[in-house]
PAFI-443077 format. One record per atom (N, C-alpha, C, CB): atom name; x, y, z; residue in three letters. Coordinates in nm, 2 decimals. Atoms other than C-alpha are relative to their C-alpha. Glycine has a CB too. Example, Ala and Ser with C-alpha at 12.3 -4.5 7.8 and 13.67 -1.06 7.14 Angstrom:
r atome: N&x: 0.09&y: -0.12&z: 0.00&residu: ALA
r atome: CA&x: 1.23&y: -0.45&z: 0.78&residu: ALA
r atome: C&x: 0.09&y: 0.12&z: 0.00&residu: ALA
r atome: CB&x: -0.10&y: 0.00&z: 0.12&residu: ALA
r atome: N&x: -0.09&y: -0.11&z: 0.00&residu: SER
r atome: CA&x: 1.37&y: -0.11&z: 0.71&residu: SER
r atome: C&x: -0.08&y: 0.11&z: 0.08&residu: SER
r atome: CB&x: 0.04&y: 0.05&z: -0.14&residu: SER
***
This chain:
r atome: N&x: 0.13&y: 0.03&z: 0.03&residu: MET
r atome: CA&x: -0.37&y: -2.44&z: 1.25&residu: MET
r atome: C&x: -0.09&y: 0.05&z: 0.11&residu: MET
r atome: CB&x: -0.03&y: -0.16&z: -0.02&residu: MET
r atome: N&x: 0.09&y: -0.06&z: -0.10&residu: SER
r atome: CA&x: -0.65&y: -2.26&z: 1.42&residu: SER
r atome: C&x: -0.12&y: -0.10&z: 0.01&residu: SER
r atome: CB&x: -0.05&y: 0.14&z: -0.05&residu: SER
r atome: N&x: 0.11&y: 0.09&z: -0.02&residu: ALA
r atome: CA&x: -0.88&y: -2.52&z: 1.57&residu: ALA
r atome: C&x: -0.14&y: 0.07&z: 0.00&residu: ALA
r atome: CB&x: 0.02&y: -0.07&z: 0.13&residu: ALA
r atome: N&x: 0.12&y: -0.08&z: -0.01&residu: GLU
r atome: CA&x: -1.14&y: -2.24&z: 1.63&residu: GLU
r atome: C&x: -0.05&y: 0.03&z: -0.14&residu: GLU
r atome: CB&x: 0.03&y: 0.13&z: 0.07&residu: GLU
r atome: N&x: 0.04&y: -0.03&z: 0.14&residu: GLU
r atome: CA&x: -1.14&y: -2.15&z: 1.26&residu: GLU
r atome: C&x: -0.05&y: -0.12&z: -0.07&residu: GLU
r atome: CB&x: 0.11&y: 0.06&z: -0.08&residu: GLU
r atome: N&x: 0.04&y: 0.12&z: 0.06&residu: ARG
r atome: CA&x: -1.17&y: -2.51&z: 1.15&residu: ARG
r atome: C&x: -0.14&y: -0.04&z: 0.06&residu: ARG
r atome: CB&x: 0.10&y: -0.12&z: 0.03&residu: ARG
r atome: N&x: 0.13&y: 0.03&z: -0.06&residu: ALA
r atome: CA&x: -1.46&y: -2.56&z: 1.40&residu: ALA
r atome: C&x: -0.11&y: 0.09&z: -0.07&residu: ALA
r atome: CB&x: 0.00&y: 0.02&z: 0.15&residu: ALA
r atome: N&x: 0.10&y: -0.09&z: 0.06&residu: LYS
r atome: CA&x: -1.64&y: -2.25&z: 1.25&residu: LYS
r atome: C&x: -0.03&y: -0.05&z: -0.14&residu: LYS
r atome: CB&x: 0.06&y: 0.14&z: 0.00&residu: LYS
r atome: N&x: 0.02&y: 0.05&z: 0.13&residu: ALA
r atome: CA&x: -1.58&y: -2.39&z: 0.90&residu: ALA
r atome: C&x: -0.09&y: -0.13&z: 0.00&residu: ALA
r atome: CB&x: 0.13&y: -0.03&z: -0.07&residu: ALA
r atome: N&x: 0.08&y: 0.12&z: -0.01&residu: THR
r atome: CA&x: -1.72&y: -2.73&z: 1.00&residu: THR
r atome: C&x: -0.15&y: 0.03&z: 0.03&residu: THR
r atome: CB&x: 0.06&y: -0.10&z: 0.10&residu: THR
r atome: N&x: 0.13&y: -0.03&z: -0.04&residu: ALA
r atome: CA&x: -2.02&y: -2.57&z: 1.16&residu: ALA
r atome: C&x: -0.08&y: 0.07&z: -0.11&residu: ALA
r atome: CB&x: 0.00&y: 0.10&z: 0.12&residu: ALA
r atome: N&x: 0.06&y: -0.06&z: 0.12&residu: LYS
r atome: CA&x: -2.09&y: -2.36&z: 0.85&residu: LYS
r atome: C&x: -0.04&y: -0.10&z: -0.10&residu: LYS
r atome: CB&x: 0.09&y: 0.11&z: -0.06&residu: LYS
r atome: N&x: 0.02&y: 0.11&z: 0.09&residu: ASN
r atome: CA&x: -2.07&y: -2.67&z: 0.64&residu: ASN
r atome: C&x: -0.13&y: -0.08&z: 0.04&residu: ASN
r atome: CB&x: 0.12&y: -0.09&z: -0.02&residu: ASN
r atome: N&x: 0.12&y: 0.07&z: -0.06&residu: VAL
r atome: CA&x: -2.32&y: -2.86&z: 0.87&residu: VAL
r atome: C&x: -0.12&y: 0.08&z: -0.01&residu: VAL
r atome: CB&x: 0.03&y: -0.04&z: 0.15&residu: VAL
r atome: N&x: 0.12&y: -0.09&z: 0.01&residu: GLU
r atome: CA&x: -2.55&y: -2.56&z: 0.88&residu: GLU
r atome: C&x: -0.05&y: 0.00&z: -0.15&residu: GLU
r atome: CB&x: 0.04&y: 0.14&z: 0.05&residu: GLU
r atome: N&x: 0.04&y: 0.00&z: 0.14&residu: GLY
r atome: CA&x: -2.55&y: -2.55&z: 0.50&residu: GLY
r atome: C&x: -0.06&y: -0.13&z: -0.04&residu: GLY
r atome: CB&x: 0.12&y: 0.03&z: -0.09&residu: GLY
r atome: N&x: 0.06&y: 0.13&z: 0.03&residu: LYS
r atome: CA&x: -2.62&y: -2.92&z: 0.47&residu: LYS
r atome: C&x: -0.14&y: -0.01&z: 0.05&residu: LYS
r atome: CB&x: 0.09&y: -0.12&z: 0.05&residu: LYS
r atome: N&x: 0.13&y: 0.01&z: -0.06&residu: ALA
r atome: CA&x: -2.91&y: -2.89&z: 0.70&residu: ALA
r atome: C&x: -0.10&y: 0.09&z: -0.07&residu: ALA
r atome: CB&x: 0.00&y: 0.04&z: 0.15&residu: ALA
r atome: N&x: 0.09&y: -0.09&z: 0.07&residu: GLN
r atome: CA&x: -3.05&y: -2.59&z: 0.52&residu: GLN
r atome: C&x: -0.04&y: -0.05&z: -0.14&residu: GLN
r atome: CB&x: 0.06&y: 0.14&z: -0.01&residu: GLN
r atome: N&x: 0.02&y: 0.05&z: 0.13&residu: GLU
r atome: CA&x: -3.01&y: -2.75&z: 0.19&residu: GLU
r atome: C&x: -0.11&y: -0.12&z: 0.01&residu: GLU
r atome: CB&x: 0.13&y: -0.05&z: -0.07&residu: GLU
r atome: N&x: 0.09&y: 0.11&z: -0.02&residu: ALA
r atome: CA&x: -3.19&y: -3.07&z: 0.32&residu: ALA
r atome: C&x: -0.14&y: 0.05&z: 0.03&residu: ALA
r atome: CB&x: 0.05&y: -0.09&z: 0.11&residu: ALA
r atome: N&x: 0.13&y: -0.06&z: -0.02&residu: LEU
r atome: CA&x: -3.47&y: -2.85&z: 0.45&residu: LEU
r atome: C&x: -0.06&y: 0.05&z: -0.12&residu: LEU
r atome: CB&x: 0.01&y: 0.11&z: 0.11&residu: LEU
r atome: N&x: 0.05&y: -0.05&z: 0.12&residu: GLY
r atome: CA&x: -3.50&y: -2.69&z: 0.12&residu: GLY
r atome: C&x: -0.05&y: -0.11&z: -0.09&residu: GLY
r atome: CB&x: 0.10&y: 0.08&z: -0.07&residu: GLY
r atome: N&x: 0.04&y: 0.12&z: 0.08&residu: ASN
r atome: CA&x: -3.52&y: -3.03&z: -0.05&residu: ASN
r atome: C&x: -0.13&y: -0.05&z: 0.05&residu: ASN
r atome: CB&x: 0.11&y: -0.11&z: 0.01&residu: ASN
r atome: N&x: 0.12&y: 0.05&z: -0.05&residu: VAL
r atome: CA&x: -3.79&y: -3.14&z: 0.18&residu: VAL
r atome: C&x: -0.12&y: 0.09&z: -0.03&residu: VAL
r atome: CB&x: 0.01&y: -0.02&z: 0.16&residu: VAL
r atome: N&x: 0.11&y: -0.10&z: 0.02&residu: THR
r atome: CA&x: -4.00&y: -2.82&z: 0.15&residu: THR
r atome: C&x: -0.01&y: 0.04&z: -0.14&residu: THR
r atome: CB&x: 0.02&y: 0.12&z: 0.09&residu: THR
r atome: N&x: 0.00&y: -0.04&z: 0.14&residu: GLY
r atome: CA&x: -3.92&y: -2.77&z: -0.22&residu: GLY
r atome: C&x: 0.03&y: 0.15&z: -0.02&residu: GLY
r atome: CB&x: -0.14&y: -0.03&z: -0.05&residu: GLY
r atome: N&x: -0.04&y: -0.14&z: 0.00&residu: ASP
r atome: CA&x: -3.78&y: -2.42&z: -0.14&residu: ASP
r atome: C&x: 0.14&y: 0.01&z: -0.07&residu: ASP
r atome: CB&x: 0.00&y: 0.06&z: 0.14&residu: ASP
r atome: N&x: -0.13&y: -0.02&z: 0.07&residu: PRO
r atome: CA&x: -3.51&y: -2.34&z: -0.40&residu: PRO
r atome: C&x: 0.09&y: 0.10&z: 0.06&residu: PRO
r atome: CB&x: -0.03&y: 0.04&z: -0.15&residu: PRO
r atome: N&x: -0.09&y: -0.10&z: -0.07&residu: GLU
r atome: CA&x: -3.39&y: -2.04&z: -0.20&residu: GLU
r atome: C&x: 0.07&y: -0.06&z: 0.12&residu: GLU
r atome: CB&x: -0.09&y: 0.12&z: 0.05&residu: GLU
r atome: N&x: -0.06&y: 0.07&z: -0.11&residu: ASP
r atome: CA&x: -3.32&y: -2.26&z: 0.10&residu: ASP
r atome: C&x: 0.11&y: -0.09&z: -0.05&residu: ASP
r atome: CB&x: -0.10&y: -0.08&z: 0.09&residu: ASP
r atome: N&x: -0.10&y: 0.09&z: 0.07&residu: GLN
r atome: CA&x: -3.14&y: -2.51&z: -0.13&residu: GLN
r atome: C&x: 0.12&y: 0.08&z: -0.04&residu: GLN
r atome: CB&x: -0.07&y: -0.07&z: -0.12&residu: GLN
r atome: N&x: -0.11&y: -0.08&z: 0.05&residu: ALA
r atome: CA&x: -2.93&y: -2.24&z: -0.28&residu: ALA
r atome: C&x: 0.08&y: 0.06&z: 0.12&residu: ALA
r atome: CB&x: -0.04&y: 0.11&z: -0.09&residu: ALA
r atome: N&x: -0.07&y: -0.05&z: -0.11&residu: ALA
r atome: CA&x: -2.85&y: -2.08&z: 0.05&residu: ALA
r atome: C&x: 0.08&y: -0.10&z: 0.08&residu: ALA
r atome: CB&x: -0.10&y: 0.07&z: 0.10&residu: ALA
r atome: N&x: -0.07&y: 0.11&z: -0.07&residu: GLY
r atome: CA&x: -2.75&y: -2.41&z: 0.20&residu: GLY
r atome: C&x: 0.12&y: -0.04&z: -0.08&residu: GLY
r atome: CB&x: -0.09&y: -0.12&z: 0.01&residu: GLY
r atome: N&x: -0.12&y: 0.03&z: 0.08&residu: LYS
r atome: CA&x: -2.52&y: -2.49&z: -0.09&residu: LYS
r atome: C&x: 0.11&y: 0.11&z: 0.01&residu: LYS
r atome: CB&x: -0.04&y: -0.01&z: -0.15&residu: LYS
r atome: N&x: -0.10&y: -0.11&z: -0.01&residu: ALA
r atome: CA&x: -2.36&y: -2.14&z: -0.06&residu: ALA
r atome: C&x: 0.07&y: -0.01&z: 0.14&residu: ALA
r atome: CB&x: -0.08&y: 0.13&z: -0.01&residu: ALA
r atome: N&x: -0.07&y: 0.01&z: -0.13&residu: LYS
r atome: CA&x: -2.29&y: -2.20&z: 0.31&residu: LYS
r atome: C&x: 0.10&y: -0.12&z: 0.00&residu: LYS
r atome: CB&x: -0.11&y: -0.03&z: 0.11&residu: LYS
r atome: N&x: -0.09&y: 0.11&z: 0.01&residu: GLN
r atome: CA&x: -2.13&y: -2.53&z: 0.23&residu: GLN
r atome: C&x: 0.13&y: 0.04&z: -0.08&residu: GLN
r atome: CB&x: -0.06&y: -0.12&z: -0.08&residu: GLN
r atome: N&x: -0.12&y: -0.05&z: 0.08&residu: VAL
r atome: CA&x: -1.90&y: -2.36&z: -0.03&residu: VAL
r atome: C&x: 0.08&y: 0.09&z: 0.09&residu: VAL
r atome: CB&x: -0.05&y: 0.08&z: -0.12&residu: VAL
r atome: N&x: -0.07&y: -0.09&z: -0.09&residu: GLU
r atome: CA&x: -1.82&y: -2.10&z: 0.24&residu: GLU
r atome: C&x: 0.09&y: -0.08&z: 0.10&residu: GLU
r atome: CB&x: -0.09&y: 0.09&z: 0.07&residu: GLU
r atome: N&x: -0.07&y: 0.09&z: -0.09&residu: GLY
r atome: CA&x: -1.72&y: -2.38&z: 0.48&residu: GLY
r atome: C&x: 0.12&y: -0.06&z: -0.06&residu: GLY
r atome: CB&x: -0.10&y: -0.10&z: 0.06&residu: GLY
r atome: N&x: -0.11&y: 0.06&z: 0.07&residu: GLU
r atome: CA&x: -1.51&y: -2.55&z: 0.22&residu: GLU
r atome: C&x: 0.11&y: 0.10&z: -0.02&residu: GLU
r atome: CB&x: -0.05&y: -0.06&z: -0.13&residu: GLU
r atome: N&x: -0.10&y: -0.10&z: 0.03&residu: ALA
r atome: CA&x: -1.33&y: -2.22&z: 0.14&residu: ALA
r atome: C&x: 0.07&y: 0.03&z: 0.13&residu: ALA
r atome: CB&x: -0.07&y: 0.13&z: -0.05&residu: ALA
r atome: N&x: -0.07&y: -0.03&z: -0.13&residu: ARG
r atome: CA&x: -1.26&y: -2.16&z: 0.51&residu: ARG
r atome: C&x: 0.10&y: -0.11&z: 0.03&residu: ARG
r atome: CB&x: -0.10&y: 0.01&z: 0.12&residu: ARG
r atome: N&x: -0.09&y: 0.11&z: -0.02&residu: HIS
r atome: CA&x: -1.11&y: -2.51&z: 0.53&residu: HIS
r atome: C&x: 0.12&y: 0.01&z: -0.09&residu: HIS
r atome: CB&x: -0.07&y: -0.13&z: -0.02&residu: HIS
r atome: N&x: -0.11&y: -0.02&z: 0.10&residu: ALA
r atome: CA&x: -0.90&y: -2.44&z: 0.22&residu: ALA
r atome: C&x: 0.10&y: 0.11&z: 0.05&residu: ALA
r atome: CB&x: -0.05&y: 0.03&z: -0.14&residu: ALA
r atome: N&x: -0.09&y: -0.11&z: -0.06&residu: LYS
r atome: CA&x: -0.77&y: -2.12&z: 0.38&residu: LYS
r atome: C&x: 0.08&y: -0.05&z: 0.11&residu: LYS
r atome: CB&x: -0.09&y: 0.12&z: 0.04&residu: LYS
r atome: N&x: -0.07&y: 0.05&z: -0.11&residu: GLU
r atome: CA&x: -0.67&y: -2.30&z: 0.69&residu: GLU
r atome: C&x: 0.11&y: -0.10&z: -0.05&residu: GLU
r atome: CB&x: -0.09&y: -0.07&z: 0.10&residu: GLU
r atome: N&x: -0.10&y: 0.09&z: 0.06&residu: ASP
r atome: CA&x: -0.49&y: -2.57&z: 0.48&residu: ASP
r atome: C&x: 0.12&y: 0.08&z: -0.06&residu: ASP
r atome: CB&x: -0.07&y: -0.08&z: -0.11&residu: ASP
r atome: N&x: -0.11&y: -0.08&z: 0.05&residu: VAL
r atome: CA&x: -0.29&y: -2.30&z: 0.30&residu: VAL
r atome: C&x: 0.08&y: 0.06&z: 0.11&residu: VAL
r atome: CB&x: -0.06&y: 0.12&z: -0.09&residu: VAL
r atome: N&x: -0.08&y: -0.06&z: -0.11&residu: LYS
r atome: CA&x: -0.20&y: -2.13&z: 0.63&residu: LYS
r atome: C&x: 0.09&y: -0.11&z: 0.06&residu: LYS
r atome: CB&x: -0.10&y: 0.06&z: 0.10&residu: LYS
r atome: N&x: -0.08&y: 0.11&z: -0.06&residu: ASP
r atome: CA&x: -0.09&y: -2.47&z: 0.77&residu: ASP
r atome: C&x: 0.12&y: -0.03&z: -0.09&residu: ASP
r atome: CB&x: -0.09&y: -0.12&z: 0.01&residu: ASP
r atome: N&x: -0.11&y: 0.03&z: 0.09&residu: ASN
r atome: CA&x: 0.12&y: -2.54&z: 0.46&residu: ASN
r atome: C&x: 0.11&y: 0.10&z: 0.00&residu: ASN
r atome: CB&x: -0.05&y: -0.01&z: -0.15&residu: ASN
r atome: N&x: -0.10&y: -0.11&z: -0.01&residu: VAL
r atome: CA&x: 0.29&y: -2.20&z: 0.47&residu: VAL
r atome: C&x: 0.08&y: -0.01&z: 0.13&residu: VAL
r atome: CB&x: -0.07&y: 0.14&z: -0.01&residu: VAL
r atome: N&x: -0.06&y: 0.01&z: -0.13&residu: LYS
r atome: CA&x: 0.36&y: -2.24&z: 0.84&residu: LYS
r atome: C&x: 0.10&y: -0.11&z: 0.01&residu: LYS
r atome: CB&x: -0.10&y: -0.01&z: 0.12&residu: LYS
r atome: N&x: -0.08&y: 0.12&z: 0.00&residu: GLN
r atome: CA&x: 0.50&y: -2.59&z: 0.79&residu: GLN
r atome: C&x: 0.13&y: 0.03&z: -0.08&residu: GLN
r atome: CB&x: -0.08&y: -0.12&z: -0.06&residu: GLN
r atome: N&x: -0.12&y: -0.02&z: 0.09&residu: LYS
r atome: CA&x: 0.74&y: -2.47&z: 0.51&residu: LYS
r atome: C&x: 0.09&y: 0.10&z: 0.07&residu: LYS
r atome: CB&x: -0.05&y: 0.06&z: -0.13&residu: LYS
r atome: N&x: -0.08&y: -0.10&z: -0.07&residu: LEU
r atome: CA&x: 0.86&y: -2.18&z: 0.73&residu: LEU
r atome: C&x: 0.07&y: -0.05&z: 0.12&residu: LEU
r atome: CB&x: -0.09&y: 0.12&z: 0.04&residu: LEU
r atome: N&x: -0.06&y: 0.06&z: -0.12&residu: ASP
r atome: CA&x: 0.93&y: -2.40&z: 1.03&residu: ASP
r atome: C&x: 0.12&y: -0.09&z: -0.03&residu: ASP
r atome: CB&x: -0.10&y: -0.08&z: 0.08&residu: ASP
***
């Protein structure tokens, strides 16, 4: 497990939540969509790390 990659994924998720919240407050649909996209990217990075961990665990 790469702690650095997990930290980047978490940061991307937090950044996305903040941008989506800003979009909700300002009523900007572009910020809302961009924030959701960043959250999906963060979730995908976490999923990738989970797969890598599972493969490594099975090989050990």
